[in-house]
matplotlib code that plots the C-alpha trace (Angstrom):
import matplotlib.pyplot as plt

x = [100.6, 99.3, 97.7, 97.2, 95.1, 96.7, 94.3, 96.1, 94.6, 96.0, 93.5, 93.7, 96.3, 99.5, 99.0, 100.7, 102.8, 99.9, 98.5, 101.2, 102.6, 99.4, 99.1, 96.0, 94.7, 91.8, 91.0, 91.3, 93.4, 91.8, 92.8, 90.2, 90.2, 87.4, 84.4, 85.6, 88.0, 90.4, 91.8, 95.5, 97.8, 94.9, 94.1, 90.5, 88.4, 87.0, 89.0, 87.2, 83.8, 82.0, 79.8, 77.6, 78.5, 81.9, 82.7, 84.8, 83.6, 84.4, 81.9, 81.4, 79.9, 83.1, 84.2, 85.3, 83.7, 86.4, 89.0, 89.2, 86.4, 85.9, 85.7, 85.7, 82.5, 82.9, 80.0, 79.3, 77.2, 75.9, 74.9, 78.5, 81.4, 84.9, 86.3, 83.7, 84.3, 81.4, 83.4, 83.8, 87.4, 90.4, 94.0, 96.9, 99.1, 98.2, 96.3, 98.7, 98.1, 99.8, 100.0, 103.1, 104.5, 102.7, 104.0, 106.8, 106.1, 107.9, 108.2, 106.3, 102.5, 100.3, 96.9, 95.1, 92.2, 89.7, 86.0, 83.4, 79.7, 78.2, 75.0, 74.9, 72.5, 71.8, 74.1, 77.3, 79.9, 82.5, 86.2, 89.3, 92.7, 96.2, 99.3, 102.8, 106.1, 109.8, 112.3, 109.5, 108.3, 104.9, 105.4, 101.8, 98.3, 94.9, 91.5, 88.1, 84.7, 81.7, 78.6, 75.8, 74.3, 76.1, 74.2, 76.2, 80.0, 81.6, 85.3, 87.1, 90.5, 92.4, 95.0, 98.2, 99.6, 103.0, 105.8, 109.5, 109.7, 108.1, 109.3, 106.2, 102.5, 99.4, 95.8, 92.7, 89.0, 86.1, 82.4, 81.9, 83.9, 84.3, 84.6, 86.9, 88.9, 86.5, 83.2, 81.3, 79.3, 75.7, 74.3, 74.9, 76.4, 78.1, 80.9, 82.2, 85.7, 87.7, 90.8, 92.9, 95.7, 98.1, 97.7, 95.0, 92.0, 92.2, 89.9, 89.0, 91.8, 91.0, 92.6, 95.9, 96.6, 100.2, 101.4, 103.1, 103.1, 102.5, 103.5, 102.9, 103.8, 103.5, 102.9, 100.8, 100.4, 104.0, 106.4, 110.1, 110.3, 108.3, 108.7, 108.4, 107.6, 107.9, 107.5, 107.0, 108.3, 110.8, 111.8, 115.1, 116.1, 113.1, 113.2, 111.2, 110.5, 108.7, 107.2, 105.8, 102.5, 103.9, 105.5, 109.1, 111.1, 112.2, 113.6, 114.7, 116.1, 116.9, 115.6, 118.1, 115.8, 112.2, 111.6, 113.4, 113.1, 113.1, 114.0, 111.5, 112.5, 113.8, 110.4, 107.8, 104.3, 101.9, 100.7, 103.2, 103.1, 105.2, 106.1, 107.5, 108.6, 110.8, 111.4, 108.1, 105.6, 105.0, 102.6, 101.8, 100.3, 99.5, 101.8, 100.8, 103.5, 102.3, 104.3]
y = [83.1, 82.0, 84.7, 84.1, 86.6, 87.3, 88.7, 91.2, 91.1, 91.7, 93.4, 96.3, 98.0, 96.1, 96.7, 100.1, 102.1, 104.4, 102.5, 100.1, 102.7, 103.1, 100.4, 98.2, 100.6, 98.4, 97.4, 93.7, 92.7, 92.7, 91.4, 89.8, 91.0, 88.8, 91.1, 93.2, 93.5, 96.3, 97.0, 96.3, 99.3, 101.7, 103.0, 102.9, 103.6, 100.1, 99.2, 101.9, 100.5, 98.0, 96.5, 95.8, 99.1, 99.4, 102.6, 100.7, 97.5, 95.4, 95.7, 93.3, 96.2, 97.2, 99.0, 98.5, 95.1, 92.4, 94.2, 92.9, 91.6, 94.3, 98.0, 100.0, 101.1, 104.0, 105.2, 107.8, 107.0, 110.2, 108.3, 107.6, 109.9, 110.1, 108.1, 105.3, 105.0, 107.0, 109.1, 107.5, 108.2, 106.2, 107.2, 105.3, 103.6, 105.6, 108.5, 111.4, 115.1, 117.0, 114.4, 112.2, 110.3, 106.9, 105.3, 105.9, 107.8, 106.8, 109.2, 112.4, 111.8, 114.7, 113.5, 111.0, 109.1, 106.6, 105.6, 106.7, 106.4, 108.7, 108.5, 111.7, 112.6, 116.0, 118.0, 115.9, 116.3, 113.6, 114.5, 112.8, 114.4, 113.5, 115.0, 114.9, 114.9, 115.3, 114.3, 114.2, 117.8, 118.5, 120.0, 120.0, 118.8, 118.9, 117.4, 117.0, 117.4, 115.3, 117.3, 115.4, 112.0, 109.5, 106.2, 104.9, 104.6, 107.8, 108.6, 111.3, 113.1, 115.3, 117.4, 118.2, 121.7, 122.1, 120.8, 120.0, 116.5, 114.1, 110.9, 109.9, 110.6, 110.1, 109.7, 110.3, 109.6, 111.0, 110.3, 114.0, 117.2, 119.1, 122.9, 122.5, 119.4, 118.7, 119.1, 115.8, 114.4, 115.6, 112.4, 108.6, 109.2, 106.4, 106.6, 103.7, 104.0, 101.7, 101.4, 104.4, 105.3, 108.0, 109.9, 107.9, 105.8, 102.1, 100.6, 97.1, 96.2, 95.0, 92.0, 92.6, 90.5, 89.5, 87.8, 84.4, 84.5, 82.1, 83.0, 80.7, 80.9, 77.8, 76.6, 79.5, 79.6, 78.6, 78.1, 77.9, 77.9, 79.0, 78.1, 80.9, 79.6, 81.9, 79.5, 80.7, 84.2, 85.6, 88.6, 88.6, 90.3, 89.2, 90.3, 89.0, 91.4, 90.7, 93.5, 93.4, 94.9, 98.4, 98.4, 97.7, 95.5, 92.5, 90.2, 90.5, 88.1, 88.1, 85.0, 83.1, 80.2, 79.9, 77.9, 78.8, 78.2, 81.2, 80.8, 82.6, 80.8, 84.1, 85.9, 85.9, 84.6, 87.0, 88.5, 89.8, 91.2, 89.4, 91.4, 89.7, 92.2, 92.8, 95.9, 95.3, 94.1, 93.4, 91.2, 91.4, 88.6, 88.0, 85.7, 84.1, 82.7, 80.3, 78.3]
z = [56.1, 59.5, 61.6, 65.3, 67.3, 70.7, 73.3, 75.5, 79.0, 82.4, 84.6, 82.1, 84.2, 83.4, 79.7, 80.2, 82.6, 83.1, 86.1, 87.3, 89.7, 91.7, 94.3, 94.1, 91.5, 90.5, 94.1, 93.3, 96.3, 99.8, 103.3, 105.6, 109.2, 110.4, 110.4, 107.5, 104.5, 103.7, 100.2, 100.2, 100.3, 101.2, 104.7, 105.8, 108.9, 109.0, 112.1, 114.0, 113.0, 115.2, 112.5, 110.8, 109.1, 107.5, 105.5, 102.9, 101.2, 98.2, 95.3, 92.4, 90.5, 88.7, 85.5, 82.7, 82.1, 81.5, 83.5, 87.1, 89.2, 92.0, 92.7, 95.9, 97.6, 100.1, 102.3, 105.0, 108.1, 109.8, 112.9, 113.6, 114.3, 112.7, 115.7, 115.2, 111.5, 110.1, 107.6, 104.2, 103.3, 102.0, 101.5, 99.9, 102.6, 105.8, 107.2, 107.6, 107.8, 106.3, 103.5, 103.2, 100.2, 99.8, 96.7, 94.1, 90.8, 87.6, 84.7, 84.6, 84.9, 83.9, 85.2, 87.4, 85.7, 86.8, 86.9, 89.4, 90.5, 93.1, 95.0, 97.2, 100.0, 101.7, 99.5, 100.0, 97.2, 96.7, 96.4, 94.8, 95.6, 94.4, 95.9, 94.3, 96.2, 95.6, 98.3, 100.8, 100.0, 98.5, 95.0, 93.7, 94.2, 92.5, 93.1, 91.5, 93.1, 92.1, 92.7, 90.9, 91.1, 88.8, 88.8, 85.9, 85.8, 84.5, 83.7, 85.4, 84.8, 87.3, 85.4, 87.2, 87.2, 85.7, 87.8, 87.3, 88.7, 91.3, 92.9, 94.9, 95.4, 97.6, 96.6, 98.8, 98.0, 100.1, 99.9, 100.9, 100.7, 104.0, 104.0, 107.0, 108.1, 110.9, 109.0, 109.0, 106.1, 105.7, 104.3, 104.0, 100.5, 98.5, 96.0, 93.9, 92.3, 90.1, 87.9, 88.8, 86.4, 85.3, 82.1, 80.3, 81.2, 81.4, 78.8, 77.6, 75.3, 71.8, 70.2, 68.5, 65.5, 64.7, 61.6, 61.8, 65.6, 68.4, 71.9, 74.9, 78.6, 80.7, 83.3, 84.6, 87.7, 88.1, 91.0, 90.1, 86.3, 83.3, 79.6, 77.1, 73.6, 70.6, 67.8, 64.2, 65.0, 62.6, 64.7, 66.5, 69.7, 71.6, 75.3, 78.2, 81.1, 84.4, 86.4, 89.9, 91.0, 91.4, 88.0, 88.9, 86.6, 88.6, 85.9, 82.2, 79.7, 76.0, 74.2, 72.1, 71.1, 70.2, 73.4, 76.6, 80.4, 82.7, 86.4, 88.6, 91.9, 93.3, 92.9, 95.7, 95.3, 93.7, 90.4, 87.9, 84.4, 81.8, 78.7, 75.6, 73.0, 69.9, 67.8, 65.9, 68.4, 72.1, 74.2, 77.9, 79.9, 83.6, 85.4, 88.7, 91.0, 93.7, 96.3]

ax = plt.figure().add_subplot(projection="3d")
ax.plot(x, y, z, "-o")
ax.set_aspect("equal")
plt.show()
């Protein structure tokens, strides 16, 4: 019996619902504003900086290896003020206080996980906060404080207190933890953060071996159509699902033949997760749509 090893990779995050909800969870997508870049779907103070210092930058020092290419680097600058962008802080979507919902939550997450490195100065302590909402009302929040130097990537988990339900959330990361909202950082501390997820850590994904299986998706990148080939698979009721970058299902089709075309002309350009599954197995692959 022929055995084909299928390597399941898609920036780590799209391999599960644990991270697809968090926008730009691995800080892979950035927008260039001339003198600086901002991570998509995150608010920064870079626009207040005059350069050459910018509190938020893209780092090629990322984690885990093999998942994505970048991480976020966040830095304080005590020679600058909050108004001139010297405070190292990012928030999903926009700076609001009190916090406001920034992205939808699916299911019932019990924790926020990720990876972090921290290089503190003058007693600064880094902070990561997550806030949950229901119908625009805050229903819960929790945070973690990083007090020691972490020169190597370390995992973190923020457990949520018991709550009935949530429909949205906001995440904030700071390179220092103020005792009061107006307290400035004490040092030029630096925090790196990567691959945020709900409920469990994103890890390098091992090969999954399926018997008598050969799944191919082509072309990739694609524009209007893709072909899904499932030759030599005996399973029936094979379904193809396509999810966008926030984990929403945007297209689904049941395969009736071992080679079928799927119209993607109604989907916008970008990165998607394509899931092929039956009752006995599933595979997930990255799909790039370009026009």
